[in-house]
A tleap script that builds the chain and sets N, CA, C and O, in Angstrom:
source leaprc.protein.ff14SB
mol = sequence {
  NMET HIE VAL GLU LYS LEU LYS TYR ILE ILE
  TRP ALA GLN ASP THR ASN ARG ALA LEU LYS
  PHE TYR ARG ASP VAL PHE ASP ALA GLU VAL
  VAL ARG GLN SER ASP VAL MET VAL GLU ILE
  LYS VAL ALA GLY SER ALA ILE GLY ILE HIE
  GLY GLY GLY GLU GLY GLY LYS ARG THR TRP
  THR GLY LEU SER PHE GLN VAL ALA ASP LEU
  PHE ALA ALA CYS VAL ALA LEU ARG ALA GLY
  GLY GLY THR VAL LEU ARG GLU PRO GLU ASP
  THR PRO GLU GLU PRO ALA HIE LEU ALA MET
  CYS ALA ASP THR GLU GLY ASN GLU ILE MET
  ILE THR LYS ARG ARG CGLU
}
set mol.1.N position { -13.639 -17.093 14.211 }
set mol.1.CA position { -14.731 -16.338 13.607 }
set mol.1.C position { -14.198 -16.778 11.857 }
set mol.1.O position { -13.061 -16.916 11.406 }
set mol.2.N position { -15.159 -16.870 11.381 }
set mol.2.CA position { -14.602 -17.235 9.902 }
set mol.2.C position { -14.875 -16.058 9.030 }
set mol.2.O position { -16.006 -15.593 9.175 }
set mol.3.N position { -14.296 -15.609 8.370 }
set mol.3.CA position { -14.266 -14.324 7.547 }
set mol.3.C position { -14.762 -14.883 6.120 }
set mol.3.O position { -14.174 -15.722 5.437 }
set mol.4.N position { -16.208 -14.110 5.763 }
set mol.4.CA position { -16.329 -14.322 4.086 }
set mol.4.C position { -15.643 -13.802 3.166 }
set mol.4.O position { -15.236 -14.378 2.157 }
set mol.5.N position { -15.444 -12.435 3.535 }
set mol.5.CA position { -14.971 -11.663 2.621 }
set mol.5.C position { -14.220 -10.270 3.319 }
set mol.5.O position { -14.690 -9.683 4.294 }
set mol.6.N position { -13.291 -9.979 2.797 }
set mol.6.CA position { -12.563 -9.224 3.278 }
set mol.6.C position { -12.446 -8.039 1.996 }
set mol.6.O position { -12.005 -8.517 0.951 }
set mol.7.N position { -12.786 -6.564 1.952 }
set mol.7.CA position { -13.478 -5.928 1.376 }
set mol.7.C position { -12.872 -4.248 1.821 }
set mol.7.O position { -13.324 -3.734 2.844 }
set mol.8.N position { -11.893 -3.531 1.011 }
set mol.8.CA position { -11.947 -2.045 1.333 }
set mol.8.C position { -12.764 -0.999 1.125 }
set mol.8.O position { -13.132 -0.795 -0.032 }
set mol.9.N position { -13.257 -0.044 2.290 }
set mol.9.CA position { -13.880 0.866 1.200 }
set mol.9.C position { -13.152 2.099 1.256 }
set mol.9.O position { -12.172 2.305 1.972 }
set mol.10.N position { -13.738 2.990 0.382 }
set mol.10.CA position { -13.054 4.036 -0.188 }
set mol.10.C position { -14.234 5.215 -0.184 }
set mol.10.O position { -15.399 4.882 0.032 }
set mol.11.N position { -13.975 6.238 -0.365 }
set mol.11.CA position { -15.771 7.467 0.063 }
set mol.11.C position { -15.301 7.863 -1.692 }
set mol.11.O position { -14.263 7.603 -2.301 }
set mol.12.N position { -16.751 8.698 -2.196 }
set mol.12.CA position { -16.367 9.105 -3.126 }
set mol.12.C position { -17.741 10.390 -3.532 }
set mol.12.O position { -18.950 10.231 -3.362 }
set mol.13.N position { -16.953 11.753 -4.156 }
set mol.13.CA position { -18.768 12.302 -4.067 }
set mol.13.C position { -19.062 12.073 -5.885 }
set mol.13.O position { -20.003 12.733 -6.328 }
set mol.14.N position { -18.728 11.685 -6.321 }
set mol.14.CA position { -19.015 10.957 -7.738 }
set mol.14.C position { -18.854 9.418 -7.935 }
set mol.14.O position { -17.841 9.005 -8.501 }
set mol.15.N position { -20.052 8.329 -7.378 }
set mol.15.CA position { -18.926 7.063 -7.624 }
set mol.15.C position { -18.822 6.454 -9.072 }
set mol.15.O position { -18.257 5.413 -9.406 }
set mol.16.N position { -19.872 7.841 -10.264 }
set mol.16.CA position { -19.152 7.085 -11.639 }
set mol.16.C position { -18.024 7.500 -11.675 }
set mol.16.O position { -17.080 6.711 -11.628 }
set mol.17.N position { -17.840 8.860 -11.768 }
set mol.17.CA position { -16.421 8.904 -11.940 }
set mol.17.C position { -15.683 7.938 -10.943 }
set mol.17.O position { -15.419 6.903 -11.554 }
set mol.18.N position { -15.436 7.907 -10.199 }
set mol.18.CA position { -14.442 7.288 -9.509 }
set mol.18.C position { -14.689 5.386 -10.021 }
set mol.18.O position { -13.942 4.419 -9.869 }
set mol.19.N position { -15.912 5.499 -10.578 }
set mol.19.CA position { -15.776 3.535 -10.951 }
set mol.19.C position { -15.170 3.801 -12.405 }
set mol.19.O position { -14.455 2.871 -12.778 }
set mol.20.N position { -15.285 4.797 -13.260 }
set mol.20.CA position { -14.473 5.190 -14.215 }
set mol.20.C position { -13.164 5.100 -14.323 }
set mol.20.O position { -12.692 4.476 -15.273 }
set mol.21.N position { -12.161 5.834 -13.173 }
set mol.21.CA position { -10.968 5.987 -12.913 }
set mol.21.C position { -10.572 4.682 -12.657 }
set mol.21.O position { -9.638 4.383 -13.400 }
set mol.22.N position { -10.958 3.609 -11.770 }
set mol.22.CA position { -10.329 2.664 -11.456 }
set mol.22.C position { -10.497 1.549 -12.695 }
set mol.22.O position { -9.764 0.584 -12.914 }
set mol.23.N position { -11.621 1.950 -13.398 }
set mol.23.CA position { -11.901 0.601 -14.568 }
set mol.23.C position { -10.853 1.110 -15.335 }
set mol.23.O position { -10.025 0.234 -15.583 }
set mol.24.N position { -10.482 2.608 -15.975 }
set mol.24.CA position { -9.341 2.874 -16.625 }
set mol.24.C position { -7.818 2.817 -16.367 }
set mol.24.O position { -7.011 2.653 -17.282 }
set mol.25.N position { -7.570 2.920 -15.434 }
set mol.25.CA position { -6.831 2.968 -14.566 }
set mol.25.C position { -5.864 1.421 -14.386 }
set mol.25.O position { -4.946 0.977 -15.076 }
set mol.26.N position { -6.454 0.951 -13.308 }
set mol.26.CA position { -6.424 -0.254 -13.208 }
set mol.26.C position { -7.161 -1.314 -13.584 }
set mol.26.O position { -6.875 -2.212 -12.792 }
set mol.27.N position { -7.995 -1.721 -14.402 }
set mol.27.CA position { -8.545 -2.368 -15.066 }
set mol.27.C position { -9.527 -2.994 -14.353 }
set mol.27.O position { -9.744 -4.175 -14.627 }
set mol.28.N position { -10.313 -2.341 -13.307 }
set mol.28.CA position { -11.510 -3.030 -12.194 }
set mol.28.C position { -12.135 -3.401 -13.074 }
set mol.28.O position { -12.281 -2.902 -14.190 }
set mol.29.N position { -12.777 -4.795 -12.401 }
set mol.29.CA position { -14.195 -5.543 -12.803 }
set mol.29.C position { -15.264 -4.995 -11.532 }
set mol.29.O position { -15.034 -4.946 -10.323 }
set mol.30.N position { -16.500 -4.611 -12.281 }
set mol.30.CA position { -18.014 -4.475 -11.458 }
set mol.30.C position { -17.944 -5.711 -11.001 }
set mol.30.O position { -17.787 -6.755 -11.634 }
set mol.31.N position { -18.092 -5.508 -9.677 }
set mol.31.CA position { -18.628 -7.075 -8.705 }
set mol.31.C position { -20.304 -6.633 -8.802 }
set mol.31.O position { -21.201 -7.285 -9.335 }
set mol.32.N position { -20.386 -5.563 -8.238 }
set mol.32.CA position { -22.064 -5.170 -7.821 }
set mol.32.C position { -21.916 -3.682 -8.000 }
set mol.32.O position { -20.916 -2.991 -8.200 }
set mol.33.N position { -23.386 -3.336 -7.853 }
set mol.33.CA position { -23.435 -1.286 -8.331 }
set mol.33.C position { -24.881 -1.379 -8.003 }
set mol.33.O position { -25.741 -2.076 -8.542 }
set mol.34.N position { -25.004 -0.373 -6.817 }
set mol.34.CA position { -26.450 0.571 -6.727 }
set mol.34.C position { -26.198 1.984 -6.692 }
set mol.34.O position { -25.059 2.434 -6.806 }
set mol.35.N position { -26.715 2.348 -6.614 }
set mol.35.CA position { -27.070 3.827 -6.302 }
set mol.35.C position { -26.246 4.702 -5.630 }
set mol.35.O position { -25.999 5.895 -5.804 }
set mol.36.N position { -25.678 3.479 -4.430 }
set mol.36.CA position { -24.954 4.170 -3.392 }
set mol.36.C position { -23.748 3.470 -3.561 }
set mol.36.O position { -23.211 3.582 -2.460 }
set mol.37.N position { -23.087 2.888 -4.201 }
set mol.37.CA position { -22.544 2.076 -3.700 }
set mol.37.C position { -21.891 1.464 -5.578 }
set mol.37.O position { -22.518 1.564 -6.632 }
set mol.38.N position { -20.136 0.729 -5.309 }
set mol.38.CA position { -19.868 0.261 -6.271 }
set mol.38.C position { -19.063 -0.764 -5.659 }
set mol.38.O position { -18.347 -0.403 -4.725 }
set mol.39.N position { -19.043 -1.908 -5.989 }
set mol.39.CA position { -18.229 -2.801 -5.050 }
set mol.39.C position { -17.402 -3.365 -6.792 }
set mol.39.O position { -17.994 -3.874 -7.744 }
set mol.40.N position { -16.345 -3.129 -6.710 }
set mol.40.CA position { -15.073 -3.393 -7.832 }
set mol.40.C position { -14.060 -4.727 -7.592 }
set mol.40.O position { -13.964 -5.187 -6.454 }
set mol.41.N position { -13.362 -5.285 -8.635 }
set mol.41.CA position { -12.329 -6.073 -7.925 }
set mol.41.C position { -10.717 -5.839 -8.641 }
set mol.41.O position { -10.662 -5.929 -9.868 }
set mol.42.N position { -10.036 -5.683 -8.235 }
set mol.42.CA position { -8.559 -5.215 -8.694 }
set mol.42.C position { -7.788 -6.337 -8.497 }
set mol.42.O position { -7.408 -6.557 -7.347 }
set mol.43.N position { -7.402 -7.272 -9.592 }
set mol.43.CA position { -6.103 -8.081 -9.002 }
set mol.43.C position { -6.409 -8.741 -7.799 }
set mol.43.O position { -5.718 -8.712 -6.780 }
set mol.44.N position { -7.811 -9.527 -8.009 }
set mol.44.CA position { -8.364 -10.019 -7.400 }
set mol.44.C position { -9.159 -9.791 -5.667 }
set mol.44.O position { -9.930 -10.515 -5.037 }
set mol.45.N position { -8.617 -8.633 -5.391 }
set mol.45.CA position { -9.204 -7.974 -4.184 }
set mol.45.C position { -10.903 -7.071 -4.311 }
set mol.45.O position { -11.757 -7.082 -5.198 }
set mol.46.N position { -10.845 -6.545 -3.321 }
set mol.46.CA position { -12.366 -6.128 -3.115 }
set mol.46.C position { -12.527 -4.460 -2.942 }
set mol.46.O position { -12.255 -4.081 -1.803 }
set mol.47.N position { -12.802 -3.729 -3.594 }
set mol.47.CA position { -12.603 -2.517 -3.179 }
set mol.47.C position { -14.365 -1.690 -3.188 }
set mol.47.O position { -14.894 -1.364 -4.251 }
set mol.48.N position { -14.983 -1.492 -1.933 }
set mol.48.CA position { -16.082 -0.664 -2.304 }
set mol.48.C position { -16.083 1.008 -2.296 }
set mol.48.O position { -15.627 1.771 -1.444 }
set mol.49.N position { -16.671 1.257 -3.389 }
set mol.49.CA position { -16.524 2.740 -3.595 }
set mol.49.C position { -18.121 3.232 -2.865 }
set mol.49.O position { -19.158 2.640 -3.164 }
set mol.50.N position { -18.088 4.233 -2.023 }
set mol.50.CA position { -19.503 4.374 -1.530 }
set mol.50.C position { -19.875 6.147 -2.037 }
set mol.50.O position { -18.865 6.735 -2.424 }
set mol.51.N position { -20.444 6.514 -2.047 }
set mol.51.CA position { -21.228 7.776 -2.518 }
set mol.51.C position { -20.730 8.417 -0.491 }
set mol.51.O position { -20.295 7.876 0.525 }
set mol.52.N position { -21.158 9.794 -0.909 }
set mol.52.CA position { -21.156 10.363 0.289 }
set mol.52.C position { -19.468 11.261 0.363 }
set mol.52.O position { -19.350 12.206 1.142 }
set mol.53.N position { -18.281 10.819 -0.526 }
set mol.53.CA position { -17.173 12.112 0.136 }
set mol.53.C position { -17.793 13.357 -0.450 }
set mol.53.O position { -18.754 13.642 -1.165 }
set mol.54.N position { -16.640 14.071 0.285 }
set mol.54.CA position { -16.242 15.539 0.267 }
set mol.54.C position { -15.753 15.764 -0.802 }
set mol.54.O position { -14.799 14.994 -0.919 }
set mol.55.N position { -15.858 16.434 -1.741 }
set mol.55.CA position { -15.158 17.431 -2.725 }
set mol.55.C position { -13.724 17.730 -2.419 }
set mol.55.O position { -13.727 18.211 -1.286 }
set mol.56.N position { -13.094 17.705 -2.655 }
set mol.56.CA position { -11.372 18.400 -2.434 }
set mol.56.C position { -11.098 18.356 -1.262 }
set mol.56.O position { -10.857 19.421 -0.694 }
set mol.57.N position { -11.053 17.272 -0.618 }
set mol.57.CA position { -10.806 17.103 0.689 }
set mol.57.C position { -9.755 15.033 0.287 }
set mol.57.O position { -10.024 13.859 0.031 }
set mol.58.N position { -8.458 16.069 0.549 }
set mol.58.CA position { -7.577 14.114 0.519 }
set mol.58.C position { -7.681 13.685 1.915 }
set mol.58.O position { -7.625 14.193 3.034 }
set mol.59.N position { -7.913 12.171 1.208 }
set mol.59.CA position { -8.222 11.233 2.116 }
set mol.59.C position { -6.955 9.661 2.074 }
set mol.59.O position { -7.056 8.685 1.331 }
set mol.60.N position { -5.739 9.952 3.250 }
set mol.60.CA position { -4.976 8.525 3.109 }
set mol.60.C position { -5.856 7.237 2.924 }
set mol.60.O position { -6.781 7.206 3.736 }
set mol.61.N position { -5.811 6.216 2.107 }
set mol.61.CA position { -6.668 5.153 1.982 }
set mol.61.C position { -5.941 3.657 2.463 }
set mol.61.O position { -6.607 2.675 2.789 }
set mol.62.N position { -4.648 3.691 2.440 }
set mol.62.CA position { -3.355 2.931 2.479 }
set mol.62.C position { -3.526 1.573 1.129 }
set mol.62.O position { -2.968 0.492 0.941 }
set mol.63.N position { -4.658 2.399 0.373 }
set mol.63.CA position { -4.428 1.565 -0.875 }
set mol.63.C position { -2.935 1.298 -1.591 }
set mol.63.O position { -2.107 2.194 -1.431 }
set mol.64.N position { -2.475 -0.065 -2.494 }
set mol.64.CA position { -0.906 0.146 -2.635 }
set mol.64.C position { -1.660 -1.004 -4.062 }
set mol.64.O position { -2.382 -2.000 -4.020 }
set mol.65.N position { -0.894 -0.049 -5.440 }
set mol.65.CA position { -1.708 -1.076 -6.583 }
set mol.65.C position { 0.266 -1.225 -7.274 }
set mol.65.O position { 0.973 -0.391 -7.839 }
set mol.66.N position { 0.530 -2.668 -6.858 }
set mol.66.CA position { 1.843 -3.014 -7.653 }
set mol.66.C position { 1.731 -3.097 -8.903 }
set mol.66.O position { 0.574 -3.294 -9.275 }
set mol.67.N position { 2.924 -2.979 -10.141 }
set mol.67.CA position { 2.545 -2.632 -11.177 }
set mol.67.C position { 4.026 -3.048 -11.513 }
set mol.67.O position { 4.830 -2.872 -10.598 }
set mol.68.N position { 4.516 -3.586 -12.719 }
set mol.68.CA position { 5.625 -4.117 -13.443 }
set mol.68.C position { 6.546 -2.747 -13.852 }
set mol.68.O position { 7.777 -2.758 -13.841 }
set mol.69.N position { 5.592 -1.380 -14.270 }
set mol.69.CA position { 5.984 -0.163 -15.344 }
set mol.69.C position { 5.584 1.073 -14.280 }
set mol.69.O position { 4.701 1.890 -14.541 }
set mol.70.N position { 6.429 1.084 -12.949 }
set mol.70.CA position { 5.716 2.342 -12.296 }
set mol.70.C position { 5.802 3.840 -13.452 }
set mol.70.O position { 4.788 4.514 -13.631 }
set mol.71.N position { 6.784 4.100 -13.963 }
set mol.71.CA position { 6.246 5.418 -14.499 }
set mol.71.C position { 5.153 5.440 -15.891 }
set mol.71.O position { 4.662 6.526 -16.200 }
set mol.72.N position { 4.801 4.179 -16.711 }
set mol.72.CA position { 3.860 4.356 -17.369 }
set mol.72.C position { 2.646 3.956 -16.513 }
set mol.72.O position { 1.610 3.859 -17.172 }
set mol.73.N position { 2.551 3.746 -15.425 }
set mol.73.CA position { 1.130 3.611 -14.536 }
set mol.73.C position { 1.613 5.348 -14.365 }
set mol.73.O position { 0.895 6.101 -15.024 }
set mol.74.N position { 2.392 5.822 -13.807 }
set mol.74.CA position { 1.780 6.971 -13.676 }
set mol.74.C position { 1.306 8.152 -14.868 }
set mol.74.O position { 0.595 9.129 -14.633 }
set mol.75.N position { 1.765 7.865 -15.897 }
set mol.75.CA position { 1.166 8.132 -16.881 }
set mol.75.C position { -0.236 7.857 -17.229 }
set mol.75.O position { -1.078 8.727 -17.452 }
set mol.76.N position { -0.403 6.756 -17.255 }
set mol.76.CA position { -2.098 6.130 -17.157 }
set mol.76.C position { -2.872 6.604 -16.044 }
set mol.76.O position { -4.089 6.424 -16.069 }
set mol.77.N position { -2.424 7.088 -15.234 }
set mol.77.CA position { -3.072 7.268 -13.887 }
set mol.77.C position { -3.106 8.922 -13.651 }
set mol.77.O position { -3.840 9.154 -12.690 }
set mol.78.N position { -2.637 9.950 -14.128 }
set mol.78.CA position { -2.992 10.830 -15.271 }
set mol.78.C position { -3.616 11.306 -16.222 }
set mol.78.O position { -4.157 12.411 -16.271 }
set mol.79.N position { -3.555 10.142 -17.377 }
set mol.79.CA position { -4.844 9.924 -18.565 }
set mol.79.C position { -6.034 9.639 -17.985 }
set mol.79.O position { -6.901 9.939 -18.806 }
set mol.80.N position { -6.770 9.000 -16.496 }
set mol.80.CA position { -7.684 8.538 -16.096 }
set mol.80.C position { -8.318 9.506 -15.103 }
set mol.80.O position { -9.420 9.296 -14.595 }
set mol.81.N position { -7.604 10.523 -14.867 }
set mol.81.CA position { -8.048 11.737 -14.399 }
set mol.81.C position { -7.380 11.958 -12.739 }
set mol.81.O position { -7.951 12.697 -11.936 }
set mol.82.N position { -5.960 11.115 -12.351 }
set mol.82.CA position { -5.735 10.940 -10.978 }
set mol.82.C position { -4.573 12.193 -11.273 }
set mol.82.O position { -4.296 12.893 -12.247 }
set mol.83.N position { -4.101 12.071 -9.969 }
set mol.83.CA position { -2.708 12.843 -9.540 }
set mol.83.C position { -1.790 12.494 -8.856 }
set mol.83.O position { -1.870 12.150 -7.677 }
set mol.84.N position { -0.377 12.568 -9.826 }
set mol.84.CA position { 0.810 12.441 -8.678 }
set mol.84.C position { 1.086 13.162 -7.773 }
set mol.84.O position { 1.590 14.237 -8.095 }
set mol.85.N position { 0.929 12.952 -6.653 }
set mol.85.CA position { 1.461 13.546 -5.659 }
set mol.85.C position { 3.005 13.605 -5.553 }
set mol.85.O position { 3.512 14.726 -5.500 }
set mol.86.N position { 3.560 12.846 -5.528 }
set mol.86.CA position { 4.854 12.610 -5.077 }
set mol.86.C position { 5.246 11.894 -6.300 }
set mol.86.O position { 4.439 11.021 -6.620 }
set mol.87.N position { 6.678 12.082 -7.381 }
set mol.87.CA position { 6.855 11.126 -8.381 }
set mol.87.C position { 7.748 10.265 -8.335 }
set mol.87.O position { 8.470 10.384 -7.344 }
set mol.88.N position { 8.028 9.331 -9.098 }
set mol.88.CA position { 8.855 8.368 -8.614 }
set mol.88.C position { 9.557 8.828 -9.120 }
set mol.88.O position { 9.415 9.459 -10.168 }
set mol.89.N position { 11.233 8.507 -8.075 }
set mol.89.CA position { 12.505 8.764 -8.430 }
set mol.89.C position { 13.288 7.859 -7.713 }
set mol.89.O position { 13.162 7.385 -6.584 }
set mol.90.N position { 14.731 7.609 -9.234 }
set mol.90.CA position { 15.603 6.522 -8.736 }
set mol.90.C position { 16.709 7.013 -7.958 }
set mol.90.O position { 17.206 8.027 -8.447 }
set mol.91.N position { 17.066 6.743 -7.256 }
set mol.91.CA position { 18.073 6.907 -6.372 }
set mol.91.C position { 19.415 6.251 -6.329 }
set mol.91.O position { 19.369 5.158 -6.893 }
set mol.92.N position { 20.330 6.478 -5.959 }
set mol.92.CA position { 22.005 6.015 -6.160 }
set mol.92.C position { 21.851 4.522 -5.678 }
set mol.92.O position { 22.541 3.575 -6.055 }
set mol.93.N position { 20.780 4.493 -4.745 }
set mol.93.CA position { 20.771 3.680 -4.153 }
set mol.93.C position { 20.060 1.973 -4.425 }
set mol.93.O position { 20.391 0.834 -4.094 }
set mol.94.N position { 18.817 2.652 -5.286 }
set mol.94.CA position { 17.894 1.838 -5.376 }
set mol.94.C position { 17.076 2.434 -7.106 }
set mol.94.O position { 17.034 3.628 -7.399 }
set mol.95.N position { 16.625 1.540 -7.845 }
set mol.95.CA position { 15.770 2.681 -8.765 }
set mol.95.C position { 14.418 2.770 -8.147 }
set mol.95.O position { 13.802 2.042 -7.369 }
set mol.96.N position { 14.105 4.112 -8.857 }
set mol.96.CA position { 12.193 4.331 -8.525 }
set mol.96.C position { 11.345 2.659 -7.650 }
set mol.96.O position { 11.627 1.514 -8.003 }
set mol.97.N position { 10.834 2.839 -7.081 }
set mol.97.CA position { 10.132 1.588 -6.525 }
set mol.97.C position { 8.841 2.221 -6.574 }
set mol.97.O position { 8.042 1.446 -7.098 }
set mol.98.N position { 8.090 3.756 -6.109 }
set mol.98.CA position { 7.021 4.114 -5.262 }
set mol.98.C position { 6.610 5.397 -5.972 }
set mol.98.O position { 7.418 6.261 -6.313 }
set mol.99.N position { 5.311 5.459 -6.169 }
set mol.99.CA position { 4.816 7.106 -6.510 }
set mol.99.C position { 3.789 7.217 -5.604 }
set mol.99.O position { 3.225 6.185 -5.242 }
set mol.100.N position { 3.298 8.739 -4.989 }
set mol.100.CA position { 1.902 8.446 -3.726 }
set mol.100.C position { 1.486 9.518 -4.954 }
set mol.100.O position { 2.020 10.475 -5.515 }
set mol.101.N position { -0.015 8.657 -5.052 }
set mol.101.CA position { -0.875 9.760 -6.237 }
set mol.101.C position { -2.370 9.700 -5.506 }
set mol.101.O position { -2.739 9.187 -4.449 }
set mol.102.N position { -2.942 10.317 -6.353 }
set mol.102.CA position { -4.612 10.387 -5.557 }
set mol.102.C position { -5.349 10.143 -7.100 }
set mol.102.O position { -5.079 10.180 -8.300 }
set mol.103.N position { -6.672 9.818 -5.989 }
set mol.103.CA position { -8.008 9.416 -7.259 }
set mol.103.C position { -8.541 10.484 -8.027 }
set mol.103.O position { -7.888 11.496 -8.281 }
set mol.104.N position { -9.673 10.296 -8.394 }
set mol.104.CA position { -9.948 11.921 -8.741 }
set mol.104.C position { -11.072 12.020 -7.771 }
set mol.104.O position { -12.046 12.687 -8.121 }
set mol.105.N position { -11.075 11.469 -6.639 }
set mol.105.CA position { -11.739 11.404 -5.823 }
set mol.105.C position { -11.022 12.409 -4.746 }
set mol.105.O position { -11.822 13.277 -4.395 }
set mol.106.N position { -9.831 12.526 -4.167 }
set mol.106.CA position { -9.044 13.008 -3.268 }
set mol.106.C position { -8.735 11.236 -2.623 }
set mol.106.O position { -8.421 10.950 -1.468 }
set mol.107.N position { -8.906 10.455 -3.561 }
set mol.107.CA position { -8.513 9.347 -2.288 }
set mol.107.C position { -6.584 9.084 -2.228 }
set mol.107.O position { -5.880 8.931 -3.226 }
set mol.108.N position { -6.250 9.092 -1.230 }
set mol.108.CA position { -4.469 9.049 -1.794 }
set mol.108.C position { -4.162 7.268 -2.020 }
set mol.108.O position { -4.958 6.398 -1.667 }
set mol.109.N position { -3.015 7.048 -2.590 }
set mol.109.CA position { -3.042 5.899 -3.147 }
set mol.109.C position { -1.840 5.937 -3.765 }
set mol.109.O position { -1.402 6.813 -4.511 }
set mol.110.N position { -1.124 4.509 -3.256 }
set mol.110.CA position { 0.499 4.245 -3.664 }
set mol.110.C position { 0.163 3.035 -4.868 }
set mol.110.O position { -0.621 2.087 -4.915 }
set mol.111.N position { 1.494 3.769 -6.077 }
set mol.111.CA position { 1.770 2.904 -6.912 }
set mol.111.C position { 2.799 2.615 -6.555 }
set mol.111.O position { 3.524 3.433 -5.990 }
set mol.112.N position { 3.230 1.123 -6.827 }
set mol.112.CA position { 4.745 0.392 -6.368 }
set mol.112.C position { 5.281 -0.304 -7.343 }
set mol.112.O position { 4.638 -0.720 -8.308 }
set mol.113.N position { 6.519 -0.484 -7.158 }
set mol.113.CA position { 7.177 -1.603 -8.188 }
set mol.113.C position { 7.849 -2.341 -7.369 }
set mol.113.O position { 8.486 -1.800 -6.465 }
set mol.114.N position { 7.840 -3.764 -7.529 }
set mol.114.CA position { 8.748 -4.933 -6.553 }
set mol.114.C position { 10.074 -4.178 -6.855 }
set mol.114.O position { 10.388 -3.757 -7.969 }
set mol.115.N position { 10.670 -4.084 -5.932 }
set mol.115.CA position { 11.942 -3.847 -5.555 }
set mol.115.C position { 13.078 -4.779 -6.182 }
set mol.115.O position { 12.587 -5.855 -6.524 }
set mol.116.N position { 13.831 -4.731 -6.322 }
set mol.116.CA position { 14.441 -5.676 -7.060 }
set mol.116.C position { 15.282 -6.746 -5.922 }
set mol.116.O position { 15.927 -7.707 -6.340 }
savepdb mol mol.pdb
quit
């Protein structure tokens, strides 16, 4: 079987709010948009944001965004309306390498930093 495209789907109660979040925080570009969905591209990967999400309910997505500066990314995420659920923490074994977060729609995501 030939796969033409792999796309990850997340749900949003407000697709415009979700689109603004992913544009502002992760520099997403819109591939296509309709009344019920938006397809975006982040770092070459496709994400479909579909309407119909339930407000206030958290959903684990499995999405992970690797960045160079984890702490600056958490600041940007908050500024974009997201929530840091688990702050990045340095440990005696290694520097901080991940933060657990949520977007404006309650979709849980990770922000990671490449491990040394």
